[in-house]
Backbone as a chain_set.jsonl record, in Angstrom:
{"seq": "MDISSGITGTMFMISNALLYPVVISLLGLIAWSLISAGQFTSEYASRNRDTKRLKAGCRDAKTKIGMGALSEASVVLTGSGSNDLLKRFIKDLSEYIGDVRFPVEAEKLLQDYELKIADELMQARLVARVGPMLGLMGTLIPMGPALIGLSSGNIQQLAANLVIAFSTTVLGLLAGGVAYSILLIKKKWYTQDLSDMEYIVEVLK", "coords": {"N": [[115.058, 145.574, 78.074], [117.068, 143.678, 78.475], [115.747, 142.015, 80.258], [113.639, 141.097, 78.681], [115.025, 139.715, 76.643], [116.224, 137.819, 78.239], [114.03, 136.348, 79.201], [113.046, 135.38, 76.779], [115.233, 133.836, 75.955], [115.25, 131.914, 77.991], [112.785, 130.635, 77.567], [113.305, 129.568, 75.027], [115.37, 127.809, 75.62], [114.142, 126.0, 77.391], [112.19, 124.977, 75.686], [113.776, 123.694, 73.712], [114.951, 121.78, 75.345], [112.894, 120.045, 75.725], [112.703, 118.546, 73.463], [114.018, 115.979, 73.107], [112.774, 114.331, 75.154], [110.172, 114.393, 74.047], [110.55, 113.136, 71.55], [111.416, 110.59, 72.396], [109.13, 109.786, 73.785], [107.313, 109.65, 71.66], [108.434, 107.542, 70.174], [108.003, 105.536, 72.031], [105.2, 105.466, 71.977], [104.79, 104.6, 69.376], [105.855, 102.02, 69.588], [103.989, 100.989, 71.412], [101.732, 101.102, 69.762], [102.317, 99.2, 67.781], [102.436, 96.84, 69.313], [99.834, 96.828, 70.35], [98.365, 96.65, 68.005], [99.013, 94.063, 67.215], [97.887, 92.594, 69.375], [95.248, 93.322, 69.026], [94.675, 92.163, 66.531], [94.908, 89.46, 67.226], [92.822, 89.24, 69.103], [90.67, 89.817, 67.455], [90.709, 87.617, 65.736], [89.943, 85.622, 67.488], [87.362, 86.144, 68.131], [83.95, 85.349, 67.944], [80.98, 85.994, 67.701], [78.022, 84.602, 68.684], [74.856, 84.841, 68.839], [72.611, 83.212, 68.827], [73.459, 80.793, 69.974], [74.124, 81.764, 72.468], [71.616, 82.665, 73.474], [70.189, 80.253, 73.454], [71.743, 78.778, 75.263], [71.35, 80.261, 77.608], [68.597, 79.901, 78.019], [68.487, 77.118, 78.381], [70.063, 76.918, 80.679], [68.492, 78.334, 82.491], [66.282, 76.661, 82.629], [67.434, 74.354, 83.783], [68.21, 75.395, 86.223], [65.742, 75.818, 87.369], [65.051, 73.186, 87.731], [66.768, 72.504, 89.661], [69.291, 71.639, 89.039], [72.028, 72.841, 89.415], [74.804, 72.764, 88.935], [74.908, 71.654, 86.362], [73.611, 73.656, 84.992], [75.475, 75.683, 85.214], [77.576, 74.657, 83.669], [76.392, 74.527, 81.126], [75.854, 77.221, 80.697], [78.417, 78.357, 80.733], [79.479, 77.255, 78.423], [78.222, 78.713, 76.476], [79.428, 81.101, 75.954], [81.049, 83.378, 73.711], [83.439, 84.697, 73.398], [86.576, 85.587, 75.004], [86.249, 87.543, 77.052], [83.49, 87.497, 77.589], [83.231, 84.85, 78.362], [84.735, 84.843, 80.726], [83.135, 86.506, 82.282], [80.782, 84.988, 82.45], [81.767, 82.756, 83.796], [82.453, 83.907, 86.272], [79.917, 84.746, 87.017], [78.567, 82.368, 87.267], [79.155, 81.392, 89.758], [77.26, 82.357, 91.465], [74.871, 81.251, 90.806], [71.67, 80.14, 91.612], [71.842, 81.21, 94.108], [70.403, 83.242, 96.667], [71.261, 85.802, 96.674], [71.715, 86.435, 94.085], [70.619, 88.468, 92.188], [71.672, 90.901, 93.238], [74.467, 90.399, 93.36], [74.951, 89.851, 90.672], [74.404, 92.313, 89.474], [76.403, 93.86, 90.636], [78.63, 92.565, 89.557], [78.306, 93.133, 86.874], [78.763, 95.907, 86.906], [81.437, 95.902, 87.708], [82.644, 94.733, 85.467], [82.068, 96.643, 83.554], [83.766, 98.672, 84.442], [86.219, 97.386, 84.035], [86.226, 97.229, 81.249], [86.23, 99.947, 80.627], [88.77, 100.612, 81.615], [90.306, 99.095, 79.885], [89.912, 100.41, 77.468], [90.963, 102.855, 78.01], [93.735, 103.299, 77.593], [94.019, 103.271, 74.775], [92.384, 105.444, 74.156], [93.796, 107.491, 75.392], [96.269, 107.488, 74.001], [95.344, 108.089, 71.454], [94.706, 110.749, 71.726], [96.965, 111.988, 72.86], [99.089, 111.346, 71.161], [98.956, 112.862, 68.585], [99.29, 115.396, 69.779], [101.884, 115.3, 70.9], [103.222, 114.907, 68.529], [102.774, 117.369, 67.275], [104.154, 119.041, 69.052], [106.735, 118.037, 68.635], [107.05, 118.916, 66.077], [107.012, 121.705, 66.198], [109.039, 122.432, 68.014], [111.695, 122.012, 66.796], [111.584, 124.017, 64.897], [112.443, 126.517, 65.728], [115.401, 126.38, 66.011], [115.746, 125.722, 63.31], [114.928, 128.015, 61.92], [116.809, 129.794, 62.901], [119.098, 128.685, 61.771], [118.455, 129.133, 59.097], [118.457, 131.928, 58.972], [121.121, 132.433, 59.441], [122.293, 131.302, 57.314], [122.968, 128.658, 57.439], [122.453, 125.916, 55.972], [122.573, 123.189, 56.409], [121.953, 122.878, 59.154], [119.347, 123.84, 59.084], [118.102, 121.905, 57.402], [118.438, 119.529, 58.92], [116.914, 120.019, 61.214], [114.385, 120.36, 60.1], [113.917, 117.812, 59.129], [113.62, 116.394, 61.552], [111.339, 117.716, 62.497], [109.308, 117.07, 60.598], [109.347, 114.296, 60.746], [108.561, 113.716, 63.4], [105.957, 114.647, 63.294], [104.746, 112.801, 61.561], [105.07, 110.418, 63.057], [103.553, 110.997, 65.368], [100.961, 111.317, 64.283], [100.613, 108.785, 63.186], [100.68, 107.067, 65.464], [98.466, 108.113, 66.86], [96.423, 107.651, 64.973], [96.353, 104.824, 64.709], [95.708, 104.127, 67.357], [93.205, 105.378, 67.622], [91.659, 104.028, 65.737], [91.711, 101.406, 66.79], [90.425, 101.96, 69.192], [87.785, 102.713, 68.378], [86.787, 100.339, 67.166], [87.095, 98.415, 69.204], [85.439, 99.547, 71.125], [82.945, 99.161, 70.003], [82.884, 96.339, 70.006], [82.95, 95.804, 72.797], [80.666, 97.069, 73.653], [78.737, 95.423, 72.535], [79.368, 93.127, 73.989], [78.717, 93.927, 76.626], [75.991, 94.247, 76.286], [75.266, 91.576, 75.84], [76.004, 90.49, 78.318], [74.233, 91.797, 80.045], [71.876, 90.748, 79.062], [72.153, 88.025, 79.728], [72.102, 88.174, 82.539], [69.515, 89.208, 82.975], [67.904, 87.152, 81.976], [68.491, 85.08, 83.735], [67.615, 85.966, 86.193]], "CA": [[115.551, 144.785, 76.927], [117.775, 142.523, 79.007], [114.743, 141.117, 80.831], [112.926, 140.482, 77.561], [115.9, 138.729, 75.996], [116.42, 136.725, 79.197], [112.811, 135.516, 79.178], [113.027, 134.69, 75.479], [116.271, 132.804, 75.978], [114.805, 130.832, 78.889], [111.737, 129.89, 76.858], [113.946, 128.826, 73.955], [116.152, 126.723, 76.223], [113.192, 124.992, 77.89], [111.575, 124.348, 74.512], [114.746, 122.765, 73.118], [115.181, 120.679, 76.289], [111.764, 119.115, 75.636], [112.71, 117.81, 72.188], [114.354, 114.559, 73.253], [111.667, 113.626, 75.811], [109.053, 114.248, 73.111], [110.909, 112.109, 70.558], [111.409, 109.29, 73.086], [107.723, 109.463, 74.045], [106.709, 109.243, 70.391], [108.919, 106.198, 69.864], [107.274, 104.642, 72.933], [103.825, 105.338, 71.477], [104.839, 103.744, 68.179], [106.012, 100.643, 70.08], [102.672, 100.618, 71.955], [100.817, 100.909, 68.63], [102.635, 97.917, 67.144], [102.013, 95.779, 70.229], [98.368, 96.854, 70.424], [97.848, 96.147, 66.726], [99.128, 92.603, 67.277], [96.882, 92.094, 70.31], [93.951, 93.549, 68.385], [94.507, 91.125, 65.503], [94.679, 88.193, 67.923], [91.474, 89.26, 69.673], [89.728, 89.757, 66.332], [90.671, 86.238, 65.235], [89.315, 84.734, 68.481], [85.974, 86.563, 68.363], [82.933, 84.704, 67.118], [79.733, 86.278, 68.417], [76.929, 83.72, 68.268], [73.738, 85.182, 69.716], [71.688, 82.07, 68.924], [74.004, 79.869, 70.971], [74.031, 82.432, 73.762], [70.222, 82.634, 73.916], [69.837, 78.865, 73.742], [72.43, 78.401, 76.494], [70.68, 80.929, 78.734], [67.297, 79.235, 78.236], [68.748, 75.795, 78.957], [70.545, 77.119, 82.05], [67.331, 78.739, 83.285], [65.484, 75.442, 82.838], [68.138, 73.476, 84.721], [68.133, 76.038, 87.539], [64.4, 75.508, 87.869], [65.036, 71.765, 88.114], [67.712, 72.316, 90.766], [70.577, 71.133, 88.542], [72.805, 74.077, 89.334], [76.113, 72.519, 88.319], [74.675, 71.483, 84.933], [73.287, 74.984, 84.475], [76.733, 76.42, 85.118], [78.32, 74.115, 82.529], [75.699, 74.949, 79.901], [76.019, 78.661, 80.556], [79.814, 78.624, 80.394], [79.688, 76.859, 77.036], [77.53, 79.597, 75.536], [80.239, 82.301, 75.734], [81.62, 83.393, 72.366], [84.776, 85.307, 73.419], [87.222, 85.437, 76.31], [85.662, 88.445, 78.047], [82.166, 86.984, 77.948], [83.433, 83.592, 79.091], [85.16, 85.178, 82.093], [81.966, 87.026, 82.981], [79.882, 83.862, 82.732], [82.399, 81.941, 84.833], [82.275, 84.607, 87.551], [78.486, 84.79, 87.331], [78.115, 81.014, 87.597], [79.352, 81.14, 91.181], [76.096, 82.828, 92.215], [73.647, 80.606, 90.316], [70.883, 79.507, 92.662], [72.012, 81.95, 95.361], [69.375, 84.267, 96.856], [71.884, 87.1, 96.434], [72.072, 86.5, 92.664], [70.37, 89.767, 91.525], [72.604, 91.927, 93.734], [75.827, 90.051, 92.943], [75.018, 89.977, 89.214], [74.479, 93.737, 89.171], [77.753, 94.293, 91.019], [79.558, 91.99, 88.59], [78.151, 93.932, 85.655], [79.451, 97.182, 87.114], [82.875, 95.633, 87.721], [83.086, 94.502, 84.09], [82.031, 97.941, 82.883], [84.999, 99.353, 84.817], [87.314, 96.703, 83.347], [86.176, 97.643, 79.847], [86.678, 101.35, 80.586], [90.228, 100.588, 81.782], [90.876, 98.531, 78.665], [89.833, 101.41, 76.402], [91.595, 104.109, 78.43], [95.05, 103.462, 76.969], [93.834, 103.655, 73.371], [91.833, 106.805, 74.143], [94.876, 108.404, 75.775], [97.238, 107.569, 72.905], [94.687, 108.76, 70.332], [94.719, 112.203, 71.961], [98.306, 112.487, 73.181], [99.976, 111.129, 70.018], [99.042, 114.054, 67.731], [99.818, 116.529, 70.552], [103.339, 115.162, 70.932], [103.693, 115.121, 67.162], [102.792, 118.813, 67.038], [105.28, 119.584, 69.816], [107.959, 117.65, 67.941], [107.145, 119.713, 64.849], [107.261, 123.116, 66.483], [110.288, 122.665, 68.758], [112.883, 122.201, 65.939], [111.442, 125.129, 63.962], [113.283, 127.627, 66.202], [116.762, 126.206, 65.489], [115.727, 125.729, 61.849], [114.875, 129.42, 61.485], [118.12, 130.382, 63.206], [119.997, 128.206, 60.724], [118.102, 129.817, 57.846], [118.89, 133.329, 59.04], [122.587, 132.5, 59.412], [122.762, 130.662, 56.091], [123.405, 127.285, 57.731], [121.439, 125.061, 55.348], [122.631, 121.861, 57.042], [121.173, 122.967, 60.396], [117.944, 123.979, 58.672], [117.613, 120.626, 56.891], [118.402, 118.543, 60.006], [115.774, 120.317, 62.091], [113.15, 120.105, 59.357], [113.736, 116.355, 59.113], [113.068, 116.035, 62.868], [109.989, 118.261, 62.593], [108.357, 116.297, 59.789], [109.323, 112.912, 61.235], [107.745, 113.639, 64.615], [104.56, 114.807, 62.88], [104.279, 111.515, 61.022], [104.988, 109.45, 64.152], [102.415, 111.345, 66.22], [99.708, 111.008, 63.575], [100.519, 107.328, 63.05], [100.293, 106.503, 66.76], [97.098, 108.529, 67.136], [95.503, 106.987, 64.042], [96.239, 103.411, 65.093], [94.991, 104.066, 68.634], [91.81, 105.772, 67.408], [90.994, 102.926, 65.024], [91.519, 100.338, 67.768], [89.42, 102.427, 70.156], [86.441, 102.66, 67.794], [86.356, 98.961, 66.946], [86.957, 97.749, 70.507], [84.273, 100.114, 71.788], [81.791, 98.443, 69.438], [82.924, 94.978, 70.535], [82.634, 95.742, 74.221], [79.249, 97.427, 73.792], [78.013, 94.168, 72.279], [79.609, 92.222, 75.123], [77.91, 94.389, 77.749], [74.605, 93.917, 75.964], [75.112, 90.13, 76.076], [76.081, 90.269, 79.77], [72.961, 92.247, 80.627], [70.855, 89.774, 78.643], [72.331, 86.824, 80.548], [71.643, 88.472, 83.904], [68.056, 89.367, 82.979], [67.277, 85.838, 81.78], [68.706, 84.205, 84.889], [67.022, 86.518, 87.425]], "C": [[116.264, 143.525, 77.399], [116.8, 141.505, 79.59], [114.02, 140.368, 79.728], [113.767, 139.411, 76.888], [116.172, 137.541, 76.921], [115.238, 135.777, 79.223], [112.751, 134.71, 77.889], [114.046, 133.557, 75.44], [115.898, 131.624, 76.856], [113.752, 129.974, 78.223], [112.334, 129.011, 75.762], [114.703, 127.625, 74.499], [115.234, 125.606, 76.726], [112.555, 124.233, 76.731], [112.512, 123.33, 73.885], [114.999, 121.556, 74.013], [114.07, 119.638, 76.21], [111.817, 118.229, 74.39], [112.964, 116.322, 72.377], [113.307, 113.786, 74.048], [110.47, 113.399, 74.895], [109.337, 113.143, 72.096], [110.872, 110.712, 71.183], [109.976, 108.845, 73.373], [107.03, 108.993, 72.777], [107.159, 107.845, 69.975], [108.242, 105.159, 70.757], [105.846, 104.419, 72.464], [103.768, 104.476, 70.215], [104.993, 102.279, 68.581], [104.685, 100.139, 70.641], [101.701, 100.306, 70.827], [101.055, 99.56, 67.957], [102.171, 96.748, 68.008], [100.495, 95.686, 70.272], [97.739, 96.34, 69.138], [97.916, 94.619, 66.684], [98.093, 91.984, 68.193], [95.474, 92.225, 69.723], [93.665, 92.47, 67.339], [94.214, 89.776, 66.136], [93.263, 88.134, 68.499], [90.414, 89.167, 68.582], [89.573, 88.328, 65.823], [89.932, 85.308, 66.193], [87.843, 85.069, 68.721], [85.034, 85.864, 67.389], [81.594, 84.839, 67.826], [78.597, 85.456, 67.838], [75.764, 83.938, 69.221], [72.748, 84.027, 69.872], [72.157, 81.082, 69.987], [73.887, 80.457, 72.367], [72.607, 82.36, 74.315], [69.786, 81.217, 74.287], [70.48, 78.402, 75.044], [71.773, 79.02, 77.714], [69.349, 80.259, 79.056], [67.492, 77.87, 78.89], [69.204, 75.921, 80.412], [69.395, 77.494, 82.97], [66.456, 77.531, 83.611], [66.13, 74.54, 83.88], [68.156, 74.07, 86.132], [66.787, 75.746, 88.176], [64.273, 74.069, 88.34], [65.993, 71.486, 89.275], [69.069, 71.794, 90.343], [71.526, 72.314, 88.336], [74.15, 73.882, 88.646], [75.975, 72.352, 86.8], [74.354, 72.824, 84.284], [74.547, 75.813, 84.28], [77.544, 75.975, 83.908], [77.714, 74.584, 81.217], [75.944, 76.426, 79.637], [77.437, 79.013, 80.132], [80.099, 78.304, 78.933], [79.047, 77.773, 76.018], [78.299, 80.888, 75.269], [80.952, 82.236, 74.401], [82.98, 84.103, 72.289], [85.305, 85.275, 74.852], [86.583, 86.303, 77.386], [84.314, 87.923, 78.527], [82.277, 85.683, 78.728], [83.861, 83.85, 80.532], [83.98, 85.697, 82.917], [81.023, 85.894, 83.381], [80.453, 82.977, 83.839], [82.236, 82.58, 86.203], [80.812, 84.613, 87.982], [77.979, 83.429, 87.803], [78.264, 80.691, 89.083], [78.119, 81.5, 92.007], [74.787, 82.216, 91.73], [72.947, 79.876, 91.459], [70.984, 80.196, 94.009], [70.926, 83.024, 95.46], [69.936, 85.669, 96.591], [72.181, 87.323, 94.951], [71.801, 87.867, 92.031], [71.372, 90.846, 91.94], [74.019, 91.66, 93.236], [75.992, 90.197, 91.428], [75.147, 91.435, 88.802], [75.859, 94.292, 89.506], [78.79, 93.791, 90.02], [79.501, 92.761, 87.269], [78.902, 95.257, 85.768], [80.968, 97.0, 87.108], [83.409, 95.433, 86.299], [83.004, 95.769, 83.255], [83.301, 98.736, 83.186], [86.211, 98.718, 84.135], [87.387, 97.134, 81.882], [86.652, 99.087, 79.7], [88.198, 101.436, 80.727], [90.92, 100.091, 80.52], [90.93, 99.57, 77.546], [90.604, 102.69, 76.732], [92.927, 104.345, 77.731], [94.915, 103.933, 75.528], [93.301, 105.08, 73.265], [92.921, 107.838, 74.452], [95.874, 108.594, 74.633], [96.639, 108.311, 71.711], [94.717, 110.276, 70.491], [96.129, 112.752, 72.156], [99.246, 112.373, 71.987], [100.085, 112.347, 69.102], [99.586, 115.284, 68.471], [101.35, 116.491, 70.599], [103.941, 115.367, 69.545], [103.773, 116.605, 66.82], [103.932, 119.482, 67.801], [106.602, 119.28, 69.112], [108.14, 118.392, 66.626], [107.584, 121.143, 65.145], [108.616, 123.368, 67.146], [111.496, 122.856, 67.831], [112.776, 123.407, 65.004], [112.273, 126.337, 64.388], [114.714, 127.506, 65.713], [116.815, 126.222, 63.956], [115.714, 127.158, 61.317], [116.186, 130.148, 61.777], [119.139, 129.968, 62.141], [119.742, 128.896, 59.395], [118.625, 131.249, 57.835], [120.42, 133.48, 58.957], [123.173, 131.833, 58.171], [123.261, 129.247, 56.289], [122.333, 126.324, 57.227], [121.409, 123.678, 55.989], [121.824, 121.837, 58.34], [119.683, 123.071, 60.091], [117.372, 122.632, 58.252], [117.469, 119.592, 58.011], [117.197, 118.768, 60.906], [114.436, 120.096, 61.393], [112.856, 118.609, 59.263], [113.112, 115.882, 60.428], [111.616, 116.489, 62.969], [108.979, 117.413, 61.832], [108.245, 114.849, 60.276], [108.438, 112.773, 62.468], [106.259, 113.828, 64.297], [103.982, 113.483, 62.409], [104.111, 110.491, 62.142], [103.778, 109.727, 65.047], [101.089, 111.009, 65.572], [99.511, 109.502, 63.422], [100.048, 106.685, 64.344], [98.843, 106.853, 67.089], [96.084, 107.832, 66.25], [95.279, 105.529, 64.389], [95.402, 103.275, 66.37], [93.513, 104.394, 68.452], [91.028, 104.674, 66.703], [90.702, 101.767, 65.968], [90.427, 100.703, 68.758], [88.003, 102.281, 69.604], [85.926, 101.226, 67.669], [86.159, 98.229, 68.273], [85.738, 98.269, 71.267], [83.0, 99.435, 71.289], [81.731, 97.019, 69.984], [82.417, 94.924, 71.972], [81.202, 96.204, 74.507], [78.375, 96.213, 73.542], [78.169, 93.201, 73.447], [78.772, 92.634, 76.332], [76.431, 94.102, 77.533], [74.326, 92.437, 76.225], [75.135, 89.82, 77.572], [74.763, 90.671, 80.443], [71.834, 91.286, 80.278], [70.934, 88.509, 79.513], [71.778, 87.04, 81.949], [70.127, 88.553, 83.945], [67.351, 88.02, 82.828], [67.362, 84.989, 83.026], [68.088, 84.741, 86.187], [65.754, 85.754, 87.797]], "O": [[116.103, 142.45, 76.821], [116.986, 140.297, 79.446], [113.809, 139.158, 79.819], [113.274, 138.322, 76.597], [116.331, 136.409, 76.465], [115.407, 134.558, 79.262], [112.445, 133.517, 77.898], [113.76, 132.462, 74.956], [116.187, 130.475, 76.521], [113.8, 128.746, 78.293], [111.931, 127.861, 75.585], [114.677, 126.547, 73.905], [115.507, 124.424, 76.52], [112.398, 123.013, 76.781], [112.092, 122.22, 73.558], [115.233, 120.45, 73.525], [114.273, 118.482, 76.582], [111.055, 117.268, 74.28], [112.211, 115.493, 71.866], [112.969, 112.669, 73.658], [109.828, 112.35, 74.951], [108.472, 112.315, 71.813], [110.363, 109.768, 70.579], [109.645, 107.669, 73.222], [106.247, 108.045, 72.812], [106.356, 107.054, 69.479], [107.942, 104.05, 70.316], [105.334, 103.302, 72.544], [102.82, 103.718, 70.012], [104.354, 101.399, 68.003], [104.293, 99.001, 70.383], [100.929, 99.351, 70.919], [100.105, 98.861, 67.605], [101.588, 95.787, 67.507], [99.935, 94.591, 70.234], [96.705, 95.673, 69.169], [97.003, 93.962, 66.185], [97.483, 90.971, 67.85], [94.627, 91.351, 69.903], [92.559, 91.934, 67.27], [93.369, 89.028, 65.644], [92.587, 87.11, 68.398], [89.385, 88.516, 68.761], [88.469, 87.879, 65.518], [89.355, 84.311, 65.761], [87.155, 84.347, 69.443], [85.285, 85.798, 66.186], [81.131, 83.902, 68.475], [78.249, 85.589, 66.665], [75.684, 83.308, 70.276], [72.121, 83.879, 70.921], [71.365, 80.596, 70.794], [73.591, 79.749, 73.329], [72.409, 82.033, 75.485], [69.109, 81.003, 75.293], [69.843, 77.713, 75.841], [71.653, 78.366, 78.75], [69.01, 80.071, 80.224], [66.774, 77.503, 79.819], [68.793, 75.141, 81.27], [69.329, 77.023, 84.106], [65.953, 77.398, 84.726], [65.447, 74.02, 84.762], [68.121, 73.334, 87.119], [66.699, 75.463, 89.371], [63.486, 73.766, 89.237], [66.028, 70.377, 89.807], [69.92, 71.53, 91.193], [71.784, 72.724, 87.204], [74.586, 74.73, 87.867], [76.811, 72.84, 86.04], [74.775, 73.094, 83.159], [74.673, 76.552, 83.304], [78.129, 76.8, 83.206], [78.432, 74.991, 80.304], [76.208, 76.834, 78.505], [77.636, 79.868, 79.27], [80.874, 79.004, 78.28], [79.294, 77.634, 74.82], [77.871, 81.694, 74.442], [81.412, 81.169, 73.992], [83.609, 84.111, 71.231], [84.568, 84.972, 75.791], [86.394, 85.847, 78.514], [84.034, 87.91, 79.726], [81.501, 85.443, 79.654], [83.411, 83.165, 81.45], [83.843, 85.372, 84.097], [80.529, 85.85, 84.508], [79.721, 82.507, 84.709], [81.922, 81.901, 87.18], [80.507, 84.499, 89.169], [77.075, 83.349, 88.634], [77.573, 79.815, 89.603], [77.951, 81.005, 93.121], [73.713, 82.609, 92.184], [73.565, 79.093, 92.181], [70.293, 79.815, 94.954], [70.57, 83.643, 94.458], [69.185, 86.605, 96.317], [72.835, 88.304, 94.597], [72.698, 88.396, 91.376], [71.86, 91.608, 91.105], [74.695, 92.566, 92.75], [77.047, 90.619, 90.954], [75.907, 91.763, 87.89], [76.415, 95.093, 88.754], [79.725, 94.516, 89.677], [80.527, 93.004, 86.635], [79.592, 95.672, 84.836], [81.698, 97.835, 86.573], [84.496, 95.906, 85.967], [83.8, 95.948, 82.333], [83.85, 99.396, 82.304], [87.125, 99.423, 83.707], [88.47, 97.371, 81.346], [87.386, 99.414, 78.767], [88.843, 102.234, 80.046], [91.976, 100.593, 80.133], [91.884, 99.603, 76.768], [90.868, 103.507, 75.851], [93.22, 105.468, 77.319], [95.597, 104.865, 75.102], [93.717, 105.837, 72.389], [92.962, 108.913, 73.854], [96.277, 109.717, 74.333], [97.333, 109.071, 71.035], [94.749, 111.005, 69.5], [96.452, 113.84, 71.681], [100.12, 113.223, 71.816], [101.192, 112.826, 68.858], [100.262, 116.12, 67.87], [102.021, 117.498, 70.372], [105.027, 115.928, 69.403], [104.713, 117.049, 66.161], [104.597, 120.375, 67.277], [107.474, 120.142, 69.002], [109.255, 118.488, 66.114], [108.415, 121.714, 64.438], [109.265, 124.381, 66.883], [112.271, 123.787, 68.052], [113.766, 123.788, 64.381], [112.755, 127.094, 63.545], [115.214, 128.423, 65.062], [117.798, 126.674, 63.369], [116.422, 127.469, 60.359], [116.618, 131.005, 61.006], [119.934, 130.783, 61.672], [120.674, 129.209, 58.655], [119.162, 131.723, 56.835], [120.94, 134.49, 58.482], [124.39, 131.799, 57.991], [123.909, 128.689, 55.404], [121.416, 125.961, 57.966], [120.348, 123.064, 56.101], [121.092, 120.881, 58.597], [118.859, 122.456, 60.768], [116.286, 122.253, 58.689], [116.482, 118.858, 58.047], [116.535, 117.814, 61.314], [113.463, 119.689, 62.027], [111.699, 118.189, 59.311], [112.188, 115.068, 60.423], [110.761, 115.753, 63.461], [107.919, 117.076, 62.359], [107.17, 114.253, 60.221], [107.657, 111.827, 62.574], [105.402, 113.238, 64.954], [102.882, 113.092, 62.8], [103.112, 109.772, 62.174], [103.065, 108.803, 65.438], [100.19, 110.478, 66.225], [98.39, 109.001, 63.515], [99.135, 105.86, 64.338], [98.08, 105.999, 67.54], [95.005, 107.46, 66.712], [94.146, 105.048, 64.367], [94.512, 102.429, 66.457], [92.659, 103.753, 69.064], [89.87, 104.419, 67.032], [89.604, 101.211, 65.964], [89.603, 99.865, 69.123], [87.119, 101.776, 70.297], [84.783, 100.932, 68.019], [85.177, 97.509, 68.448], [85.078, 97.508, 71.974], [82.087, 99.168, 72.07], [80.665, 96.543, 70.378], [81.565, 94.104, 72.314], [80.596, 95.779, 75.491], [77.39, 95.992, 74.247], [77.212, 92.537, 73.845], [78.181, 91.78, 76.993], [75.709, 93.759, 78.469], [73.277, 92.084, 76.764], [74.369, 88.977, 78.041], [74.254, 89.956, 81.306], [70.945, 91.036, 81.091], [69.914, 87.993, 79.97], [71.069, 86.187, 82.482], [69.51, 88.016, 84.865], [66.33, 87.771, 83.469], [66.426, 84.258, 83.35], [68.049, 84.02, 87.185], [65.115, 86.071, 88.801]]}, "num_chains": 1, "name": "protein.A"}
């Protein structure tokens, strides 16, 4: 009986000790969500995918490469980018225009940008999964003290712990929802960007 109560008491103590780290983590995730929402809005406003301009720029660059005007081809190609990520890719790719190593370097550059995109999406994917988990932890941890307060007739203790429980649930779901929405939309954007990058490489080979 003493062993059982000792184990139970240890579990209860560890569980209660996790409450403040969980709450602080949730507040950090909410701050991340607000910052990410602002960055997302800024990126959305700067995006203007123009496939016609991209295709025309690639054709013109290919023609100029054939004529030996490599610097002009680089300028034309750079001007055909429709967002910051694509422009950076084109700028990096332009360094290898006319080089015999172009196919190999272009393929390596594509792989590097795929990794960059994966890193960019990793944070949103992590928050989308961890946010609700922390919210659930923040809900369950105060329930122990709340039930103790209920059993002893301490309504104030019960109410205070229930407020914490419901608040952490809302914060966790909010952070997870914002992160998941950003993840879905950015994943679509970057899939389009990768498609455009692959198109540019294929045309210039």
